[in-house]
mmCIF file as Biopython writes it, N, C-alpha, C and O atoms, coordinates in Angstrom:
data_model
#
loop_
_atom_site.group_PDB
_atom_site.id
_atom_site.type_symbol
_atom_site.label_atom_id
_atom_site.label_alt_id
_atom_site.label_comp_id
_atom_site.label_asym_id
_atom_site.label_entity_id
_atom_site.label_seq_id
_atom_site.pdbx_PDB_ins_code
_atom_site.Cartn_x
_atom_site.Cartn_y
_atom_site.Cartn_z
_atom_site.occupancy
_atom_site.B_iso_or_equiv
_atom_site.auth_seq_id
_atom_site.auth_asym_id
_atom_site.pdbx_PDB_model_num
ATOM 1   N N  . MET A ? 1  ? 7.059   -12.957 -16.933 1.0 0.0 1  A 1 
ATOM 2   C CA . MET A ? 1  ? 6.983   -11.915 -16.977 1.0 0.0 1  A 1 
ATOM 3   C C  . MET A ? 1  ? 6.444   -10.815 -17.306 1.0 0.0 1  A 1 
ATOM 4   O O  . MET A ? 1  ? 7.199   -10.493 -18.224 1.0 0.0 1  A 1 
ATOM 5   N N  . GLU A ? 2  ? 5.516   -9.808  -17.216 1.0 0.0 2  A 1 
ATOM 6   C CA . GLU A ? 2  ? 5.796   -9.163  -17.748 1.0 0.0 2  A 1 
ATOM 7   C C  . GLU A ? 2  ? 6.496   -8.155  -17.863 1.0 0.0 2  A 1 
ATOM 8   O O  . GLU A ? 2  ? 6.940   -7.805  -16.770 1.0 0.0 2  A 1 
ATOM 9   N N  . GLU A ? 3  ? 6.854   -7.412  -18.837 1.0 0.0 3  A 1 
ATOM 10  C CA . GLU A ? 3  ? 7.824   -6.416  -19.283 1.0 0.0 3  A 1 
ATOM 11  C C  . GLU A ? 3  ? 7.272   -4.982  -18.431 1.0 0.0 3  A 1 
ATOM 12  O O  . GLU A ? 3  ? 8.114   -4.170  -18.048 1.0 0.0 3  A 1 
ATOM 13  N N  . ASN A ? 4  ? 5.868   -4.763  -18.187 1.0 0.0 4  A 1 
ATOM 14  C CA . ASN A ? 4  ? 5.528   -2.989  -18.653 1.0 0.0 4  A 1 
ATOM 15  C C  . ASN A ? 4  ? 5.292   -3.302  -17.038 1.0 0.0 4  A 1 
ATOM 16  O O  . ASN A ? 4  ? 5.215   -2.241  -16.419 1.0 0.0 4  A 1 
ATOM 17  N N  . LYS A ? 5  ? 5.155   -4.497  -16.173 1.0 0.0 5  A 1 
ATOM 18  C CA . LYS A ? 5  ? 5.167   -4.356  -14.585 1.0 0.0 5  A 1 
ATOM 19  C C  . LYS A ? 5  ? 5.751   -3.178  -14.198 1.0 0.0 5  A 1 
ATOM 20  O O  . LYS A ? 5  ? 6.855   -2.805  -14.593 1.0 0.0 5  A 1 
ATOM 21  N N  . ILE A ? 6  ? 4.895   -2.457  -13.279 1.0 0.0 6  A 1 
ATOM 22  C CA . ILE A ? 6  ? 6.233   -1.476  -12.174 1.0 0.0 6  A 1 
ATOM 23  C C  . ILE A ? 6  ? 5.957   -2.140  -11.705 1.0 0.0 6  A 1 
ATOM 24  O O  . ILE A ? 6  ? 5.012   -2.927  -11.666 1.0 0.0 6  A 1 
ATOM 25  N N  . ILE A ? 7  ? 7.334   -1.796  -10.916 1.0 0.0 7  A 1 
ATOM 26  C CA . ILE A ? 7  ? 7.628   -2.190  -9.548  1.0 0.0 7  A 1 
ATOM 27  C C  . ILE A ? 7  ? 7.584   -1.208  -8.206  1.0 0.0 7  A 1 
ATOM 28  O O  . ILE A ? 7  ? 7.869   -0.011  -8.248  1.0 0.0 7  A 1 
ATOM 29  N N  . PHE A ? 8  ? 7.288   -1.726  -7.336  1.0 0.0 8  A 1 
ATOM 30  C CA . PHE A ? 8  ? 7.100   -0.216  -6.394  1.0 0.0 8  A 1 
ATOM 31  C C  . PHE A ? 8  ? 8.252   -0.939  -5.156  1.0 0.0 8  A 1 
ATOM 32  O O  . PHE A ? 8  ? 8.632   -2.061  -4.822  1.0 0.0 8  A 1 
ATOM 33  N N  . ASP A ? 9  ? 8.473   0.402   -4.792  1.0 0.0 9  A 1 
ATOM 34  C CA . ASP A ? 9  ? 9.825   0.690   -3.538  1.0 0.0 9  A 1 
ATOM 35  C C  . ASP A ? 9  ? 9.014   0.662   -2.166  1.0 0.0 9  A 1 
ATOM 36  O O  . ASP A ? 9  ? 9.410   -0.022  -1.222  1.0 0.0 9  A 1 
ATOM 37  N N  . SER A ? 10 ? 7.707   1.542   -2.093  1.0 0.0 10 A 1 
ATOM 38  C CA . SER A ? 10 ? 7.455   1.962   -1.531  1.0 0.0 10 A 1 
ATOM 39  C C  . SER A ? 10 ? 5.721   2.228   -1.430  1.0 0.0 10 A 1 
ATOM 40  O O  . SER A ? 10 ? 4.854   2.276   -2.303  1.0 0.0 10 A 1 
ATOM 41  N N  . ILE A ? 11 ? 5.676   2.367   0.006   1.0 0.0 11 A 1 
ATOM 42  C CA . ILE A ? 11 ? 4.225   2.488   -0.012  1.0 0.0 11 A 1 
ATOM 43  C C  . ILE A ? 11 ? 3.709   4.157   -0.775  1.0 0.0 11 A 1 
ATOM 44  O O  . ILE A ? 11 ? 2.854   4.285   -1.651  1.0 0.0 11 A 1 
ATOM 45  N N  . ASP A ? 12 ? 4.352   5.049   -0.261  1.0 0.0 12 A 1 
ATOM 46  C CA . ASP A ? 12 ? 4.152   6.199   -1.606  1.0 0.0 12 A 1 
ATOM 47  C C  . ASP A ? 12 ? 4.068   6.127   -2.266  1.0 0.0 12 A 1 
ATOM 48  O O  . ASP A ? 12 ? 2.908   6.139   -2.677  1.0 0.0 12 A 1 
ATOM 49  N N  . GLU A ? 13 ? 5.245   5.950   -3.291  1.0 0.0 13 A 1 
ATOM 50  C CA . GLU A ? 13 ? 4.977   5.221   -5.300  1.0 0.0 13 A 1 
ATOM 51  C C  . GLU A ? 13 ? 3.863   4.460   -5.139  1.0 0.0 13 A 1 
ATOM 52  O O  . GLU A ? 13 ? 3.195   4.546   -6.169  1.0 0.0 13 A 1 
ATOM 53  N N  . TYR A ? 14 ? 3.446   3.889   -4.488  1.0 0.0 14 A 1 
ATOM 54  C CA . TYR A ? 14 ? 2.135   2.840   -4.887  1.0 0.0 14 A 1 
ATOM 55  C C  . TYR A ? 14 ? 1.198   3.964   -5.069  1.0 0.0 14 A 1 
ATOM 56  O O  . TYR A ? 14 ? 0.888   4.378   -6.185  1.0 0.0 14 A 1 
ATOM 57  N N  . ILE A ? 15 ? 0.695   4.515   -3.829  1.0 0.0 15 A 1 
ATOM 58  C CA . ILE A ? 15 ? -0.264  5.572   -3.803  1.0 0.0 15 A 1 
ATOM 59  C C  . ILE A ? 15 ? -0.166  6.582   -4.741  1.0 0.0 15 A 1 
ATOM 60  O O  . ILE A ? 15 ? -1.144  6.900   -5.417  1.0 0.0 15 A 1 
ATOM 61  N N  . ASP A ? 16 ? 1.278   7.304   -4.894  1.0 0.0 16 A 1 
ATOM 62  C CA . ASP A ? 16 ? 0.891   8.610   -6.028  1.0 0.0 16 A 1 
ATOM 63  C C  . ASP A ? 16 ? 0.417   7.802   -7.439  1.0 0.0 16 A 1 
ATOM 64  O O  . ASP A ? 16 ? -0.310  8.507   -8.138  1.0 0.0 16 A 1 
ATOM 65  N N  . THR A ? 17 ? 0.726   6.293   -8.056  1.0 0.0 17 A 1 
ATOM 66  C CA . THR A ? 17 ? -0.264  5.840   -8.742  1.0 0.0 17 A 1 
ATOM 67  C C  . THR A ? 17 ? -1.627  6.300   -9.147  1.0 0.0 17 A 1 
ATOM 68  O O  . THR A ? 17 ? -1.929  6.154   -10.332 1.0 0.0 17 A 1 
ATOM 69  N N  . PHE A ? 18 ? -2.281  6.703   -8.529  1.0 0.0 18 A 1 
ATOM 70  C CA . PHE A ? 18 ? -3.615  6.749   -8.131  1.0 0.0 18 A 1 
ATOM 71  C C  . PHE A ? 18 ? -4.668  8.217   -8.558  1.0 0.0 18 A 1 
ATOM 72  O O  . PHE A ? 18 ? -4.516  9.148   -7.767  1.0 0.0 18 A 1 
ATOM 73  N N  . PRO A ? 19 ? -5.329  8.384   -9.309  1.0 0.0 19 A 1 
ATOM 74  C CA . PRO A ? 19 ? -5.944  9.756   -8.619  1.0 0.0 19 A 1 
ATOM 75  C C  . PRO A ? 19 ? -6.110  9.614   -7.595  1.0 0.0 19 A 1 
ATOM 76  O O  . PRO A ? 19 ? -6.358  8.689   -6.822  1.0 0.0 19 A 1 
ATOM 77  N N  . PRO A ? 20 ? -5.828  11.511  -7.563  1.0 0.0 20 A 1 
ATOM 78  C CA . PRO A ? 20 ? -6.360  12.344  -6.389  1.0 0.0 20 A 1 
ATOM 79  C C  . PRO A ? 20 ? -7.310  11.571  -5.330  1.0 0.0 20 A 1 
ATOM 80  O O  . PRO A ? 20 ? -6.716  11.239  -4.304  1.0 0.0 20 A 1 
ATOM 81  N N  . GLU A ? 21 ? -8.502  11.270  -5.387  1.0 0.0 21 A 1 
ATOM 82  C CA . GLU A ? 21 ? -9.501  11.024  -5.103  1.0 0.0 21 A 1 
ATOM 83  C C  . GLU A ? 21 ? -8.953  9.811   -4.206  1.0 0.0 21 A 1 
ATOM 84  O O  . GLU A ? 21 ? -8.755  9.918   -2.996  1.0 0.0 21 A 1 
ATOM 85  N N  . VAL A ? 22 ? -8.719  8.570   -4.999  1.0 0.0 22 A 1 
ATOM 86  C CA . VAL A ? 22 ? -8.209  7.532   -4.376  1.0 0.0 22 A 1 
ATOM 87  C C  . VAL A ? 22 ? -7.291  7.807   -3.525  1.0 0.0 22 A 1 
ATOM 88  O O  . VAL A ? 22 ? -7.460  7.516   -2.341  1.0 0.0 22 A 1 
ATOM 89  N N  . GLN A ? 23 ? -5.849  8.579   -4.075  1.0 0.0 23 A 1 
ATOM 90  C CA . GLN A ? 23 ? -5.159  8.424   -3.225  1.0 0.0 23 A 1 
ATOM 91  C C  . GLN A ? 23 ? -5.259  9.417   -1.400  1.0 0.0 23 A 1 
ATOM 92  O O  . GLN A ? 23 ? -4.329  9.694   -0.642  1.0 0.0 23 A 1 
ATOM 93  N N  . GLU A ? 24 ? -6.392  9.635   -1.287  1.0 0.0 24 A 1 
ATOM 94  C CA . GLU A ? 24 ? -6.933  10.490  -0.487  1.0 0.0 24 A 1 
ATOM 95  C C  . GLU A ? 24 ? -7.412  9.088   0.613   1.0 0.0 24 A 1 
ATOM 96  O O  . GLU A ? 24 ? -7.078  9.060   1.797   1.0 0.0 24 A 1 
ATOM 97  N N  . ILE A ? 25 ? -8.174  8.081   -0.007  1.0 0.0 25 A 1 
ATOM 98  C CA . ILE A ? 25 ? -8.838  7.061   0.577   1.0 0.0 25 A 1 
ATOM 99  C C  . ILE A ? 25 ? -7.571  6.169   0.912   1.0 0.0 25 A 1 
ATOM 100 O O  . ILE A ? 25 ? -7.404  5.387   1.847   1.0 0.0 25 A 1 
ATOM 101 N N  . LEU A ? 26 ? -6.509  6.611   -0.401  1.0 0.0 26 A 1 
ATOM 102 C CA . LEU A ? 26 ? -5.920  5.166   0.557   1.0 0.0 26 A 1 
ATOM 103 C C  . LEU A ? 26 ? -4.588  5.524   1.713   1.0 0.0 26 A 1 
ATOM 104 O O  . LEU A ? 26 ? -3.875  4.722   2.317   1.0 0.0 26 A 1 
ATOM 105 N N  . GLU A ? 27 ? -4.580  7.164   1.745   1.0 0.0 27 A 1 
ATOM 106 C CA . GLU A ? 27 ? -3.448  7.355   3.029   1.0 0.0 27 A 1 
ATOM 107 C C  . GLU A ? 27 ? -4.627  7.479   4.021   1.0 0.0 27 A 1 
ATOM 108 O O  . GLU A ? 27 ? -4.277  7.628   5.192   1.0 0.0 27 A 1 
ATOM 109 N N  . SER A ? 28 ? -6.125  7.442   3.751   1.0 0.0 28 A 1 
ATOM 110 C CA . SER A ? 28 ? -6.926  7.634   5.268   1.0 0.0 28 A 1 
ATOM 111 C C  . SER A ? 28 ? -6.849  5.855   5.899   1.0 0.0 28 A 1 
ATOM 112 O O  . SER A ? 28 ? -6.916  5.455   7.061   1.0 0.0 28 A 1 
ATOM 113 N N  . LEU A ? 29 ? -6.710  5.196   4.803   1.0 0.0 29 A 1 
ATOM 114 C CA . LEU A ? 29 ? -6.165  3.656   5.263   1.0 0.0 29 A 1 
ATOM 115 C C  . LEU A ? 29 ? -5.433  3.135   6.251   1.0 0.0 29 A 1 
ATOM 116 O O  . LEU A ? 29 ? -5.537  2.489   7.293   1.0 0.0 29 A 1 
ATOM 117 N N  . ARG A ? 30 ? -4.306  3.882   5.230   1.0 0.0 30 A 1 
ATOM 118 C CA . ARG A ? 30 ? -2.827  3.674   5.961   1.0 0.0 30 A 1 
ATOM 119 C C  . ARG A ? 30 ? -2.918  4.783   7.538   1.0 0.0 30 A 1 
ATOM 120 O O  . ARG A ? 30 ? -2.034  4.466   8.334   1.0 0.0 30 A 1 
ATOM 121 N N  . LYS A ? 31 ? -3.659  5.745   7.943   1.0 0.0 31 A 1 
ATOM 122 C CA . LYS A ? 31 ? -3.556  6.288   8.675   1.0 0.0 31 A 1 
ATOM 123 C C  . LYS A ? 31 ? -4.030  5.437   9.681   1.0 0.0 31 A 1 
ATOM 124 O O  . LYS A ? 31 ? -3.312  5.232   10.660  1.0 0.0 31 A 1 
ATOM 125 N N  . VAL A ? 32 ? -5.248  4.855   9.579   1.0 0.0 32 A 1 
ATOM 126 C CA . VAL A ? 32 ? -5.471  4.446   11.057  1.0 0.0 32 A 1 
ATOM 127 C C  . VAL A ? 32 ? -5.132  3.222   11.019  1.0 0.0 32 A 1 
ATOM 128 O O  . VAL A ? 32 ? -5.407  2.649   12.074  1.0 0.0 32 A 1 
ATOM 129 N N  . ILE A ? 33 ? -4.570  2.466   10.120  1.0 0.0 33 A 1 
ATOM 130 C CA . ILE A ? 33 ? -3.606  1.118   9.941   1.0 0.0 33 A 1 
ATOM 131 C C  . ILE A ? 33 ? -2.257  1.769   10.951  1.0 0.0 33 A 1 
ATOM 132 O O  . ILE A ? 33 ? -1.810  1.364   12.024  1.0 0.0 33 A 1 
ATOM 133 N N  . LYS A ? 34 ? -2.000  2.533   10.382  1.0 0.0 34 A 1 
ATOM 134 C CA . LYS A ? 34 ? -0.680  3.267   11.024  1.0 0.0 34 A 1 
ATOM 135 C C  . LYS A ? 34 ? -1.353  3.279   12.854  1.0 0.0 34 A 1 
ATOM 136 O O  . LYS A ? 34 ? -0.816  2.483   13.624  1.0 0.0 34 A 1 
ATOM 137 N N  . GLU A ? 35 ? -2.187  3.952   13.259  1.0 0.0 35 A 1 
ATOM 138 C CA . GLU A ? 35 ? -2.543  4.642   14.623  1.0 0.0 35 A 1 
ATOM 139 C C  . GLU A ? 35 ? -3.124  3.332   15.868  1.0 0.0 35 A 1 
ATOM 140 O O  . GLU A ? 35 ? -3.053  3.311   17.097  1.0 0.0 35 A 1 
ATOM 141 N N  . SER A ? 36 ? -3.946  1.904   14.415  1.0 0.0 36 A 1 
ATOM 142 C CA . SER A ? 36 ? -3.676  0.880   14.749  1.0 0.0 36 A 1 
ATOM 143 C C  . SER A ? 36 ? -2.940  -0.258  15.461  1.0 0.0 36 A 1 
ATOM 144 O O  . SER A ? 36 ? -3.439  -1.113  16.193  1.0 0.0 36 A 1 
ATOM 145 N N  . ALA A ? 37 ? -1.744  -0.116  15.131  1.0 0.0 37 A 1 
ATOM 146 C CA . ALA A ? 37 ? -0.409  -0.964  14.623  1.0 0.0 37 A 1 
ATOM 147 C C  . ALA A ? 37 ? 0.608   -0.264  15.054  1.0 0.0 37 A 1 
ATOM 148 O O  . ALA A ? 37 ? 1.504   -0.925  14.528  1.0 0.0 37 A 1 
ATOM 149 N N  . PRO A ? 38 ? 1.197   0.649   15.665  1.0 0.0 38 A 1 
ATOM 150 C CA . PRO A ? 38 ? 2.023   1.577   15.060  1.0 0.0 38 A 1 
ATOM 151 C C  . PRO A ? 38 ? 3.399   1.345   15.087  1.0 0.0 38 A 1 
ATOM 152 O O  . PRO A ? 38 ? 4.095   2.110   14.418  1.0 0.0 38 A 1 
ATOM 153 N N  . ASN A ? 39 ? 4.276   -0.109  16.114  1.0 0.0 39 A 1 
ATOM 154 C CA . ASN A ? 39 ? 5.009   -0.749  15.398  1.0 0.0 39 A 1 
ATOM 155 C C  . ASN A ? 39 ? 5.164   -2.086  14.496  1.0 0.0 39 A 1 
ATOM 156 O O  . ASN A ? 39 ? 5.789   -3.138  14.625  1.0 0.0 39 A 1 
ATOM 157 N N  . ALA A ? 40 ? 4.161   -1.457  13.369  1.0 0.0 40 A 1 
ATOM 158 C CA . ALA A ? 40 ? 4.388   -2.250  12.324  1.0 0.0 40 A 1 
ATOM 159 C C  . ALA A ? 40 ? 4.868   -2.043  11.546  1.0 0.0 40 A 1 
ATOM 160 O O  . ALA A ? 40 ? 4.969   -0.829  11.723  1.0 0.0 40 A 1 
ATOM 161 N N  . GLU A ? 41 ? 5.455   -2.265  10.456  1.0 0.0 41 A 1 
ATOM 162 C CA . GLU A ? 41 ? 6.917   -1.985  9.672   1.0 0.0 41 A 1 
ATOM 163 C C  . GLU A ? 41 ? 5.917   -1.808  8.210   1.0 0.0 41 A 1 
ATOM 164 O O  . GLU A ? 41 ? 5.201   -2.727  7.812   1.0 0.0 41 A 1 
ATOM 165 N N  . GLU A ? 42 ? 6.030   -0.308  7.433   1.0 0.0 42 A 1 
ATOM 166 C CA . GLU A ? 42 ? 5.387   -0.639  5.976   1.0 0.0 42 A 1 
ATOM 167 C C  . GLU A ? 42 ? 6.074   -1.268  5.149   1.0 0.0 42 A 1 
ATOM 168 O O  . GLU A ? 42 ? 7.283   -1.113  5.321   1.0 0.0 42 A 1 
ATOM 169 N N  . LYS A ? 43 ? 5.759   -1.986  4.230   1.0 0.0 43 A 1 
ATOM 170 C CA . LYS A ? 43 ? 6.873   -1.919  2.998   1.0 0.0 43 A 1 
ATOM 171 C C  . LYS A ? 43 ? 6.006   -2.649  2.482   1.0 0.0 43 A 1 
ATOM 172 O O  . LYS A ? 43 ? 4.976   -2.973  3.073   1.0 0.0 43 A 1 
ATOM 173 N N  . ILE A ? 44 ? 6.440   -3.173  0.771   1.0 0.0 44 A 1 
ATOM 174 C CA . ILE A ? 44 ? 6.001   -3.619  -0.031  1.0 0.0 44 A 1 
ATOM 175 C C  . ILE A ? 44 ? 5.896   -5.002  -0.442  1.0 0.0 44 A 1 
ATOM 176 O O  . ILE A ? 44 ? 6.808   -5.546  -1.065  1.0 0.0 44 A 1 
ATOM 177 N N  . ASN A ? 45 ? 4.927   -5.539  -0.151  1.0 0.0 45 A 1 
ATOM 178 C CA . ASN A ? 45 ? 4.568   -7.179  -0.348  1.0 0.0 45 A 1 
ATOM 179 C C  . ASN A ? 45 ? 4.133   -7.529  -1.571  1.0 0.0 45 A 1 
ATOM 180 O O  . ASN A ? 45 ? 3.812   -6.465  -2.100  1.0 0.0 45 A 1 
ATOM 181 N N  . TYR A ? 46 ? 3.931   -8.449  -2.357  1.0 0.0 46 A 1 
ATOM 182 C CA . TYR A ? 46 ? 3.254   -8.852  -3.883  1.0 0.0 46 A 1 
ATOM 183 C C  . TYR A ? 46 ? 2.879   -7.717  -4.125  1.0 0.0 46 A 1 
ATOM 184 O O  . TYR A ? 46 ? 1.649   -7.729  -4.158  1.0 0.0 46 A 1 
ATOM 185 N N  . GLN A ? 47 ? 3.311   -6.641  -4.331  1.0 0.0 47 A 1 
ATOM 186 C CA . GLN A ? 47 ? 3.839   -5.611  -5.464  1.0 0.0 47 A 1 
ATOM 187 C C  . GLN A ? 47 ? 1.902   -4.242  -4.579  1.0 0.0 47 A 1 
ATOM 188 O O  . GLN A ? 47 ? 1.013   -3.492  -4.982  1.0 0.0 47 A 1 
ATOM 189 N N  . MET A ? 48 ? 2.360   -4.758  -3.501  1.0 0.0 48 A 1 
ATOM 190 C CA . MET A ? 48 ? 0.876   -4.026  -2.522  1.0 0.0 48 A 1 
ATOM 191 C C  . MET A ? 48 ? 1.247   -3.642  -1.563  1.0 0.0 48 A 1 
ATOM 192 O O  . MET A ? 48 ? 2.091   -4.323  -0.981  1.0 0.0 48 A 1 
ATOM 193 N N  . PRO A ? 49 ? 0.867   -2.596  -1.062  1.0 0.0 49 A 1 
ATOM 194 C CA . PRO A ? 49 ? 0.996   -1.983  0.472   1.0 0.0 49 A 1 
ATOM 195 C C  . PRO A ? 49 ? 0.845   -2.940  1.475   1.0 0.0 49 A 1 
ATOM 196 O O  . PRO A ? 49 ? -0.110  -3.712  1.382   1.0 0.0 49 A 1 
ATOM 197 N N  . THR A ? 50 ? 1.856   -3.058  2.714   1.0 0.0 50 A 1 
ATOM 198 C CA . THR A ? 50 ? 1.472   -3.876  3.395   1.0 0.0 50 A 1 
ATOM 199 C C  . THR A ? 50 ? 2.274   -3.528  5.215   1.0 0.0 50 A 1 
ATOM 200 O O  . THR A ? 50 ? 3.353   -2.947  5.319   1.0 0.0 50 A 1 
ATOM 201 N N  . PHE A ? 51 ? 1.696   -3.885  6.094   1.0 0.0 51 A 1 
ATOM 202 C CA . PHE A ? 51 ? 2.325   -3.561  6.403   1.0 0.0 51 A 1 
ATOM 203 C C  . PHE A ? 51 ? 2.546   -4.613  7.552   1.0 0.0 51 A 1 
ATOM 204 O O  . PHE A ? 51 ? 1.451   -5.130  7.777   1.0 0.0 51 A 1 
ATOM 205 N N  . ALA A ? 52 ? 3.558   -5.162  8.406   1.0 0.0 52 A 1 
ATOM 206 C CA . ALA A ? 52 ? 4.358   -6.119  8.933   1.0 0.0 52 A 1 
ATOM 207 C C  . ALA A ? 52 ? 4.229   -6.093  10.599  1.0 0.0 52 A 1 
ATOM 208 O O  . ALA A ? 52 ? 4.902   -5.223  11.152  1.0 0.0 52 A 1 
ATOM 209 N N  . LEU A ? 53 ? 3.478   -6.912  11.396  1.0 0.0 53 A 1 
ATOM 210 C CA . LEU A ? 53 ? 4.379   -6.777  12.776  1.0 0.0 53 A 1 
ATOM 211 C C  . LEU A ? 53 ? 4.346   -8.701  13.397  1.0 0.0 53 A 1 
ATOM 212 O O  . LEU A ? 53 ? 3.469   -9.347  13.971  1.0 0.0 53 A 1 
ATOM 213 N N  . HIS A ? 54 ? 5.516   -9.006  12.999  1.0 0.0 54 A 1 
ATOM 214 C CA . HIS A ? 54 ? 5.545   -10.696 13.194  1.0 0.0 54 A 1 
ATOM 215 C C  . HIS A ? 54 ? 5.086   -10.801 12.293  1.0 0.0 54 A 1 
ATOM 216 O O  . HIS A ? 54 ? 3.896   -10.956 12.567  1.0 0.0 54 A 1 
ATOM 217 N N  . GLY A ? 55 ? 5.230   -10.835 11.076  1.0 0.0 55 A 1 
ATOM 218 C CA . GLY A ? 55 ? 4.910   -11.243 9.591   1.0 0.0 55 A 1 
ATOM 219 C C  . GLY A ? 55 ? 3.623   -10.298 9.113   1.0 0.0 55 A 1 
ATOM 220 O O  . GLY A ? 55 ? 3.258   -9.210  9.560   1.0 0.0 55 A 1 
ATOM 221 N N  . ASN A ? 56 ? 2.904   -11.359 7.718   1.0 0.0 56 A 1 
ATOM 222 C CA . ASN A ? 56 ? 2.494   -10.018 7.664   1.0 0.0 56 A 1 
ATOM 223 C C  . ASN A ? 56 ? 1.241   -9.602  8.344   1.0 0.0 56 A 1 
ATOM 224 O O  . ASN A ? 56 ? 0.458   -10.518 8.591   1.0 0.0 56 A 1 
ATOM 225 N N  . LEU A ? 57 ? 0.833   -8.177  8.760   1.0 0.0 57 A 1 
ATOM 226 C CA . LEU A ? 57 ? -0.305  -7.604  9.529   1.0 0.0 57 A 1 
ATOM 227 C C  . LEU A ? 57 ? -1.710  -7.489  8.975   1.0 0.0 57 A 1 
ATOM 228 O O  . LEU A ? 57 ? -2.813  -7.920  9.312   1.0 0.0 57 A 1 
ATOM 229 N N  . VAL A ? 58 ? -1.240  -6.747  8.003   1.0 0.0 58 A 1 
ATOM 230 C CA . VAL A ? 58 ? -2.592  -6.265  6.959   1.0 0.0 58 A 1 
ATOM 231 C C  . VAL A ? 58 ? -1.746  -5.816  5.530   1.0 0.0 58 A 1 
ATOM 232 O O  . VAL A ? 58 ? -0.588  -5.399  5.510   1.0 0.0 58 A 1 
ATOM 233 N N  . HIS A ? 59 ? -2.805  -6.051  4.126   1.0 0.0 59 A 1 
ATOM 234 C CA . HIS A ? 59 ? -1.976  -5.871  2.702   1.0 0.0 59 A 1 
ATOM 235 C C  . HIS A ? 59 ? -3.012  -5.186  2.489   1.0 0.0 59 A 1 
ATOM 236 O O  . HIS A ? 59 ? -3.987  -5.655  3.077   1.0 0.0 59 A 1 
ATOM 237 N N  . PHE A ? 60 ? -3.299  -3.940  1.681   1.0 0.0 60 A 1 
ATOM 238 C CA . PHE A ? 60 ? -4.406  -3.143  1.047   1.0 0.0 60 A 1 
ATOM 239 C C  . PHE A ? 60 ? -3.999  -2.842  -0.258  1.0 0.0 60 A 1 
ATOM 240 O O  . PHE A ? 60 ? -2.878  -2.932  -0.758  1.0 0.0 60 A 1 
ATOM 241 N N  . ALA A ? 61 ? -5.078  -2.466  -0.752  1.0 0.0 61 A 1 
ATOM 242 C CA . ALA A ? 61 ? -4.651  -2.209  -2.435  1.0 0.0 61 A 1 
ATOM 243 C C  . ALA A ? 61 ? -6.181  -1.718  -3.091  1.0 0.0 61 A 1 
ATOM 244 O O  . ALA A ? 61 ? -7.310  -1.759  -2.603  1.0 0.0 61 A 1 
ATOM 245 N N  . ALA A ? 62 ? -5.500  -1.072  -4.885  1.0 0.0 62 A 1 
ATOM 246 C CA . ALA A ? 62 ? -6.923  -0.407  -4.986  1.0 0.0 62 A 1 
ATOM 247 C C  . ALA A ? 62 ? -6.610  -0.993  -6.570  1.0 0.0 62 A 1 
ATOM 248 O O  . ALA A ? 62 ? -5.595  -1.370  -7.156  1.0 0.0 62 A 1 
ATOM 249 N N  . TYR A ? 63 ? -7.552  -0.904  -6.802  1.0 0.0 63 A 1 
ATOM 250 C CA . TYR A ? 63 ? -7.479  -1.336  -8.465  1.0 0.0 63 A 1 
ATOM 251 C C  . TYR A ? 63 ? -8.506  -0.780  -9.911  1.0 0.0 63 A 1 
ATOM 252 O O  . TYR A ? 63 ? -9.737  -0.760  -9.937  1.0 0.0 63 A 1 
ATOM 253 N N  . LYS A ? 64 ? -7.750  -0.450  -10.803 1.0 0.0 64 A 1 
ATOM 254 C CA . LYS A ? 64 ? -8.447  1.142   -11.525 1.0 0.0 64 A 1 
ATOM 255 C C  . LYS A ? 64 ? -9.827  -0.316  -11.703 1.0 0.0 64 A 1 
ATOM 256 O O  . LYS A ? 64 ? -10.496 -0.350  -10.671 1.0 0.0 64 A 1 
ATOM 257 N N  . ASN A ? 65 ? -10.181 -1.149  -12.512 1.0 0.0 65 A 1 
ATOM 258 C CA . ASN A ? 65 ? -11.454 -1.530  -12.227 1.0 0.0 65 A 1 
ATOM 259 C C  . ASN A ? 65 ? -11.807 -2.850  -11.250 1.0 0.0 65 A 1 
ATOM 260 O O  . ASN A ? 65 ? -11.000 -3.631  -10.746 1.0 0.0 65 A 1 
ATOM 261 N N  . ILE A ? 66 ? -12.894 -2.849  -11.172 1.0 0.0 66 A 1 
ATOM 262 C CA . ILE A ? 66 ? -12.986 -4.499  -10.411 1.0 0.0 66 A 1 
ATOM 263 C C  . ILE A ? 66 ? -14.064 -5.437  -11.106 1.0 0.0 66 A 1 
ATOM 264 O O  . ILE A ? 66 ? -14.239 -6.585  -10.698 1.0 0.0 66 A 1 
#
């Protein structure tokens, strides 16, 4: 396992690691998911923001390079 790997405890922590323009996009996506599935639980799974409702519903992520 990589020693320098960041471990996130919340979606807020994850989003805070990106530049402001990427944070806006991630927060917009988060808002759409919350509106579409208001009972879904926010969590980090596979080190990605995840919404769960009777199991994993959706993961989303951003990357520095593609």
